[in-house]
C-alpha positions as CSV (number, residue, x, y, z in Angstrom):
1,M,0.0,0.0,0.0
2,K,2.8,2.3,1.0
3,Y,4.7,1.5,-2.2
4,A,1.6,2.1,-4.4
5,E,1.1,5.5,-2.8
6,E,4.8,6.5,-3.3
7,S,4.6,5.3,-6.9
8,R,1.5,7.4,-7.5
9,R,3.2,10.5,-6.2
10,E,6.2,9.9,-8.5
11,N,3.8,9.5,-11.4
12,L,2.2,12.9,-10.6
13,T,5.6,14.6,-11.3
14,L,6.1,13.0,-14.7
15,V,4.4,15.8,-16.7
16,T,6.9,18.6,-17.2
17,E,5.3,20.1,-20.3
18,F,2.2,20.1,-22.4
19,I,1.7,20.0,-26.2
20,L,-0.9,22.5,-27.5
21,L,-2.2,20.6,-30.6
22,G,-4.7,23.2,-31.8
23,L,-6.3,21.8,-34.9
24,P,-3.9,19.0,-35.8
25,N,-5.8,18.0,-38.9
26,H,-5.7,21.5,-40.4
27,R,-2.0,22.6,-40.3
28,E,-2.4,24.4,-43.6
29,L,-4.5,27.0,-41.7
30,E,-1.8,28.0,-39.3
31,V,-0.2,30.7,-41.4
32,P,-3.5,32.4,-42.3
33,L,-4.6,32.1,-38.6
34,F,-1.4,33.8,-37.5
35,F,-2.2,36.9,-39.5
36,I,-5.9,36.9,-38.5
37,Y,-5.0,36.6,-34.8
38,L,-2.2,39.1,-35.1
39,L,-4.7,41.6,-36.6
40,I,-7.3,40.8,-33.9
41,Y,-4.7,41.3,-31.2
42,A,-3.5,44.6,-32.6
43,I,-7.1,45.9,-32.9
44,T,-7.8,44.7,-29.3
45,L,-4.8,46.5,-27.9
46,I,-5.3,49.7,-29.8
47,G,-9.0,49.8,-29.1
48,N,-8.9,49.1,-25.4
49,I,-5.8,51.3,-24.7
50,L,-7.4,54.1,-26.6
51,L,-10.6,53.7,-24.6
52,I,-8.6,53.8,-21.4
53,I,-7.0,57.1,-22.6
54,I,-10.3,58.6,-23.7
55,T,-12.1,57.8,-20.4
56,V,-9.4,59.6,-18.4
57,A,-10.8,62.9,-19.8
58,P,-12.1,65.3,-17.1
59,T,-15.6,65.1,-18.6
60,L,-15.7,61.3,-18.2
61,Q,-14.8,61.1,-14.5
62,T,-18.0,59.1,-13.5
63,P,-18.4,55.6,-12.0
64,M,-19.5,54.2,-15.3
65,Y,-16.3,55.2,-17.1
66,F,-14.2,54.2,-14.1
67,F,-15.5,50.6,-14.4
68,L,-15.2,50.8,-18.2
69,R,-11.5,51.6,-17.8
70,I,-11.1,48.5,-15.6
71,L,-13.0,46.4,-18.2
72,S,-10.6,47.6,-21.0
73,F,-7.6,46.8,-18.8
74,L,-8.9,43.3,-18.1
75,D,-9.4,42.8,-21.8
76,V,-5.9,43.8,-22.6
77,C,-4.5,41.5,-20.0
78,Y,-6.8,38.6,-21.0
79,T,-5.8,38.6,-24.6
80,S,-2.1,39.1,-23.7
81,V,-2.2,35.9,-21.6
82,T,-3.1,33.8,-24.6
83,I,-2.6,35.3,-28.1
84,P,1.3,35.9,-28.0
85,K,1.8,32.2,-27.3
86,M,-0.7,31.2,-29.9
87,L,1.1,33.4,-32.5
88,V,4.4,31.7,-31.7
89,N,2.9,28.2,-32.0
90,F,1.3,29.0,-35.3
91,L,4.8,29.5,-36.9
92,S,6.7,27.0,-34.8
93,E,7.1,23.2,-35.1
94,D,7.5,23.1,-31.3
95,K,4.0,23.4,-29.8
96,S,5.1,22.7,-26.3
97,I,4.5,24.8,-23.2
98,S,6.1,24.2,-19.8
99,Y,4.0,22.8,-16.9
100,L,4.5,26.0,-15.0
101,G,3.7,28.1,-18.1
102,C,0.5,26.2,-18.7
103,T,-0.6,26.4,-15.1
104,V,0.1,30.2,-15.0
105,Q,-1.8,30.7,-18.2
106,M,-4.8,28.7,-16.9
107,Y,-4.7,30.6,-13.6
108,F,-4.8,34.1,-15.3
109,L,-7.4,33.0,-17.8
110,L,-9.7,32.0,-14.9
111,F,-8.7,35.0,-12.8
112,L,-9.2,37.6,-15.4
113,G,-12.3,36.0,-16.9
114,A,-14.1,35.6,-13.6
115,S,-13.1,39.2,-12.6
116,E,-14.7,40.4,-15.8
117,C,-17.8,38.4,-15.0
118,F,-18.1,40.1,-11.5
119,L,-17.2,43.5,-13.0
120,L,-20.0,43.3,-15.5
121,A,-22.4,42.6,-12.6
122,T,-21.0,45.7,-10.9
123,M,-21.5,47.8,-14.0
124,A,-25.1,46.6,-14.2
125,Y,-25.6,47.7,-10.6
126,D,-24.1,51.1,-11.4
127,R,-26.6,51.5,-14.3
128,Y,-29.4,50.4,-11.9
129,V,-28.5,53.2,-9.4
130,A,-28.1,55.8,-12.2
131,I,-31.5,55.1,-13.8
132,C,-33.6,54.0,-10.8
133,N,-32.2,56.3,-8.2
134,P,-30.6,59.2,-10.1
135,M,-31.0,61.8,-7.3
136,R,-28.8,59.8,-5.0
137,Y,-26.4,58.4,-7.7
138,R,-23.4,60.4,-6.7
139,V,-23.9,59.7,-3.0
140,I,-24.4,55.9,-3.4
141,M,-21.7,55.4,-6.1
142,N,-19.0,57.5,-4.4
143,R,-15.3,56.9,-5.0
144,R,-15.0,54.6,-1.9
145,V,-17.8,52.4,-3.1
146,C,-16.4,52.2,-6.6
147,F,-13.0,51.2,-5.5
148,S,-14.5,48.6,-3.1
149,L,-16.7,47.1,-5.8
150,A,-13.7,46.9,-8.2
151,F,-11.6,45.3,-5.5
152,L,-14.3,42.7,-4.8
153,S,-14.5,41.9,-8.5
154,W,-10.7,41.2,-8.6
155,F,-10.9,39.3,-5.3
156,G,-13.8,37.1,-6.5
157,G,-11.9,36.3,-9.7
158,N,-8.8,35.4,-7.8
159,L,-10.8,33.2,-5.4
160,L,-12.4,31.3,-8.2
161,S,-9.1,30.8,-10.0
162,I,-7.4,29.4,-6.9
163,V,-10.2,27.0,-6.3
164,Q,-10.0,25.7,-9.8
165,T,-6.2,25.4,-10.2
166,T,-4.8,24.2,-6.8
167,W,-6.3,20.7,-6.8
168,L,-5.5,19.7,-10.4
169,H,-2.8,17.0,-10.9
170,F,-1.4,15.6,-14.1
171,C,0.4,12.3,-14.8
172,G,-0.1,11.9,-18.5
173,P,-1.0,12.2,-21.3
174,N,0.1,15.7,-22.0
175,Q,-1.4,16.6,-25.3
176,I,-4.1,19.3,-25.2
177,S,-6.6,19.6,-28.0
178,H,-6.5,23.4,-27.9
179,Y,-4.4,26.4,-28.6
180,I,-4.4,27.6,-25.0
181,C,-4.3,26.0,-21.5
182,E,-8.0,26.4,-20.8
183,L,-9.7,24.5,-17.9
184,P,-12.2,22.4,-19.8
185,A,-9.4,21.0,-22.0
186,L,-7.1,20.4,-19.1
187,L,-9.8,18.6,-17.1
188,Q,-9.7,15.7,-19.5
189,L,-6.0,15.2,-18.7
190,S,-6.2,15.5,-14.9
191,C,-5.4,12.5,-12.7
192,T,-8.0,13.6,-10.3
193,V,-11.3,11.7,-10.4
194,N,-13.3,13.1,-13.3
195,L,-16.6,13.3,-11.4
196,F,-14.9,15.3,-8.6
197,N,-13.5,17.7,-11.3
198,Q,-16.9,18.3,-12.8
199,V,-18.6,18.8,-9.4
200,V,-16.0,21.4,-8.2
201,L,-16.1,23.2,-11.6
202,L,-19.9,23.3,-11.8
203,T,-20.4,24.2,-8.2
204,S,-18.0,27.2,-8.3
205,I,-19.6,28.4,-11.6
206,L,-23.1,28.1,-10.3
207,I,-22.4,29.8,-7.0
208,L,-20.1,32.6,-8.2
209,G,-20.7,32.9,-11.9
210,S,-24.5,32.5,-11.7
211,G,-24.6,34.8,-8.7
212,A,-23.0,37.5,-10.8
213,L,-25.4,36.8,-13.7
214,L,-28.4,36.9,-11.3
215,L,-27.3,40.3,-10.0
216,T,-27.0,41.5,-13.6
217,L,-30.4,40.2,-14.5
218,V,-32.1,41.6,-11.4
219,S,-30.5,45.0,-12.0
220,Y,-31.8,45.1,-15.6
221,I,-35.3,44.0,-14.7
222,H,-35.5,47.0,-12.4
223,I,-33.9,49.2,-15.1
224,I,-36.3,48.2,-17.8
225,S,-39.3,48.5,-15.5
226,T,-38.2,52.1,-14.6
227,I,-37.6,53.0,-18.3
228,L,-41.0,51.7,-19.3
229,R,-42.6,54.1,-16.8
230,I,-41.0,57.1,-18.4
231,R,-43.6,59.1,-20.3
232,S,-41.4,60.8,-22.8
233,A,-40.2,58.6,-25.7
234,E,-37.0,60.7,-26.0
235,D,-36.2,60.3,-22.3
236,R,-36.9,56.5,-22.6
237,H,-34.5,56.3,-25.5
238,K,-31.8,58.4,-23.7
239,A,-32.1,56.2,-20.6
240,F,-31.9,52.9,-22.5
241,S,-29.0,54.1,-24.6
242,T,-26.8,54.5,-21.5
243,C,-27.0,50.7,-20.8
244,S,-27.6,49.2,-24.2
245,S,-23.8,48.8,-24.8
246,H,-23.4,47.0,-21.5
247,L,-26.3,44.7,-22.4
248,I,-24.7,43.7,-25.7
249,V,-21.3,43.0,-24.0
250,V,-22.9,41.0,-21.2
251,G,-24.8,38.9,-23.8
252,L,-21.6,38.2,-25.8
253,F,-19.6,37.3,-22.8
254,Y,-22.0,35.1,-20.9
255,L,-23.6,33.2,-23.7
256,T,-20.5,31.6,-25.1
257,G,-18.7,31.4,-21.7
258,F,-21.5,29.5,-20.0
259,I,-21.9,27.2,-23.0
260,Q,-18.2,26.4,-23.0
261,Y,-17.9,25.7,-19.3
262,T,-21.2,23.9,-18.6
263,K,-21.8,21.9,-21.8
264,P,-21.7,18.1,-21.4
265,S,-18.5,16.4,-22.5
266,S,-20.5,14.2,-24.9
267,V,-21.1,17.2,-27.2
268,S,-17.5,18.5,-26.9
269,S,-15.2,18.6,-29.9
270,V,-12.0,20.3,-30.8
271,V,-13.7,22.6,-33.4
272,I,-16.7,23.5,-31.1
273,D,-14.4,24.2,-28.2
274,E,-12.1,26.4,-30.3
275,M,-14.9,28.4,-31.8
276,L,-16.5,29.1,-28.4
277,S,-13.2,29.9,-26.8
278,I,-12.3,32.3,-29.6
279,Q,-15.6,34.1,-29.2
280,Y,-15.4,35.0,-25.5
281,S,-11.7,35.1,-25.0
282,I,-10.5,36.9,-28.2
283,L,-13.4,38.4,-30.2
284,T,-15.3,39.8,-27.3
285,P,-12.3,41.8,-25.9
286,M,-11.8,43.2,-29.4
287,L,-15.5,44.1,-29.8
288,N,-16.0,45.7,-26.4
289,P,-14.3,49.1,-27.1
290,I,-16.0,49.2,-30.5
291,I,-19.4,48.6,-29.0
292,Y,-18.9,51.2,-26.2
293,S,-17.5,53.8,-28.7
294,L,-20.3,53.4,-31.3
295,K,-23.1,53.5,-28.7
296,N,-21.8,56.3,-26.5
297,K,-22.0,59.9,-27.5
298,E,-19.7,61.1,-24.7
299,V,-17.0,58.7,-25.7
300,K,-17.2,59.8,-29.3
301,M,-17.1,63.4,-28.3
302,A,-14.0,62.8,-26.2
303,L,-12.4,60.9,-29.0
304,G,-13.1,63.7,-31.4
305,K,-11.4,66.2,-29.1
306,I,-8.3,64.0,-28.9
307,L,-8.2,63.7,-32.7
308,I,-8.6,67.4,-33.2
309,K,-5.8,68.1,-30.6
310,F,-3.6,65.5,-32.3
311,K,-4.1,67.0,-35.8
312,S,-3.8,70.6,-34.8
313,P,-0.3,72.1,-35.5
314,R,1.8,72.8,-32.5
């Protein structure tokens, strides 16, 4: 018995690296995918960094833009955790990633993704206060409350990530049918009992992720109810326009994320997993600044002032 336990512990240390297979049956797509992902990454960085710069303007120093800056920062970090390594793998014969590198990537993917989940719920609450209780908005959403809610979003994301990554052990095989070290793909390689993996994963998602989604939905139920009671059509449109961008972002983020992490393993495939992962981990961060810029007059005005200042001769 003692020998079996020692042998098992030795086996747990055998995996020193993982192989990111991606789409092994479509190697001819790797060069085109390199340029596509490079373009997406460039647009994501430029768009989100520009949005951070724009929302620092004195006219945009409100809680909504404070949270929007944090969202853009999360999107920059989220894509930077995965895309650079993907770009290297597209052009390299060596698809390996170290055990530590894979673990760190998985940790930050969960940490940043969960933090964004909680931040979106916080932004929904901010819109709820702004529309349903506008007279007390500045008092309720003061600087201290905003910083506290932002900290709780990061803390919640870190807690979920720690819960998911600390108990995983790998003893082979080490080939991942993915371009990144994402939890659903790694669960299939874990030496831990598969049922236990699924229970821990689903429980944490249901308690934390669904809790954040529930807060978002409750906030918007109150928001929509308040908007419908506004008599003026112009005022209704103005009130709804302040939260329509956030609704679109929430829909894009939650729909594909929940499908990816809660779908049965029986319907899992490399192509489906890749498409879902690309949607919420790469395309959504790219689209977020575009959505907020196109749907927000204040952001467009601030961007216009920056462009005018940039073009004007010194």
